[in-house]
C-alpha positions as a Python dict, from the first residue, in 0.01 Angstrom:
ca = {
    (1, 'M'): (0, 0, 0),
    (2, 'N'): (-225, -152, -238),
    (3, 'D'): (-571, -205, -140),
    (4, 'D'): (-577, -590, -180),
    (5, 'M'): (-325, -604, 110),
    (6, 'E'): (-476, -755, 414),
    (7, 'F'): (-360, -652, 782),
    (8, 'K'): (-245, -938, 965),
    (9, 'G'): (-95, -778, 1276),
    (10, 'R'): (82, -508, 1498),
    (11, 'I'): (371, -484, 1731),
    (12, 'I'): (346, -163, 1941),
    (13, 'R'): (632, 17, 2046),
    (14, 'N'): (492, 329, 2194),
    (15, 'S'): (208, 567, 2157),
    (16, 'T'): (322, 687, 1824),
    (17, 'Q'): (505, 388, 1692),
    (18, 'E'): (437, 57, 1565),
    (19, 'V'): (517, -207, 1295),
    (20, 'K'): (206, -339, 1104),
    (21, 'V'): (219, -674, 878),
    (22, 'H'): (12, -700, 600),
    (23, 'Q'): (0, -969, 308),
    (24, 'G'): (-125, -938, -28),
    (25, 'R'): (-48, -872, -402),
    (26, 'Y'): (188, -627, -486),
    (27, 'Y'): (215, -586, -887),
    (28, 'G'): (62, -906, -911),
    (29, 'I'): (340, -1069, -675),
    (30, 'E'): (211, -1233, -331),
    (31, 'V'): (417, -1046, -54),
    (32, 'L'): (435, -1006, 313),
    (33, 'D'): (517, -661, 394),
    (34, 'I'): (637, -558, 773),
    (35, 'R'): (679, -177, 787),
    (36, 'W'): (699, 75, 1062),
    (37, 'Y'): (433, 322, 1127),
    (38, 'K'): (428, 653, 1278),
    (39, 'D'): (119, 836, 1401),
    (40, 'E'): (-61, 578, 1198),
    (41, 'K'): (112, 639, 885),
    (42, 'P'): (380, 410, 693),
    (43, 'T'): (735, 492, 683),
    (44, 'R'): (991, 392, 443),
    (45, 'K'): (1167, 199, 713),
    (46, 'G'): (1031, -159, 630),
    (47, 'V'): (1070, -482, 428),
    (48, 'R'): (850, -644, 139),
    (49, 'F'): (891, -1036, 80),
    (50, 'N'): (753, -1254, -186),
    (51, 'M'): (619, -1547, -14),
    (52, 'I'): (900, -1803, -77),
    (53, 'E'): (1141, -1548, 128),
    (54, 'A'): (905, -1496, 365),
    (55, 'K'): (888, -1886, 420),
    (56, 'V'): (1274, -1894, 440),
    (57, 'L'): (1255, -1599, 724),
    (58, 'Y'): (984, -1806, 919),
    (59, 'R'): (1205, -2064, 902),
    (60, 'I'): (1529, -1892, 1042),
    (61, 'L'): (1330, -1726, 1300),
    (62, 'T'): (1154, -2062, 1421),
    (63, 'N'): (1508, -2231, 1426),
    (64, 'M'): (1618, -1911, 1650),
    (65, 'F'): (1326, -1949, 1896),
    (66, 'E'): (1278, -2340, 1926),
    (67, 'G'): (1286, -2452, 2261),
    (68, 'E'): (1258, -2089, 2396),
    (69, 'E'): (994, -2005, 2633),
    (70, 'E'): (825, -1664, 2622),
}
């Protein structure tokens, strides 16, 4: 992962696996990277969106969870 990627958050699954979210530039494009990590190392499992795609995903998820309580 490029050095200019900023860590934004994580979802911990268990003692060895978690999902990390990073935002930054990848080959000159502003991106959001959501990736599985195992034992603190990134795996090939994940997805990288440009920011336009990330905003579409955000709208989809917002619509899914609108009105639901946690």
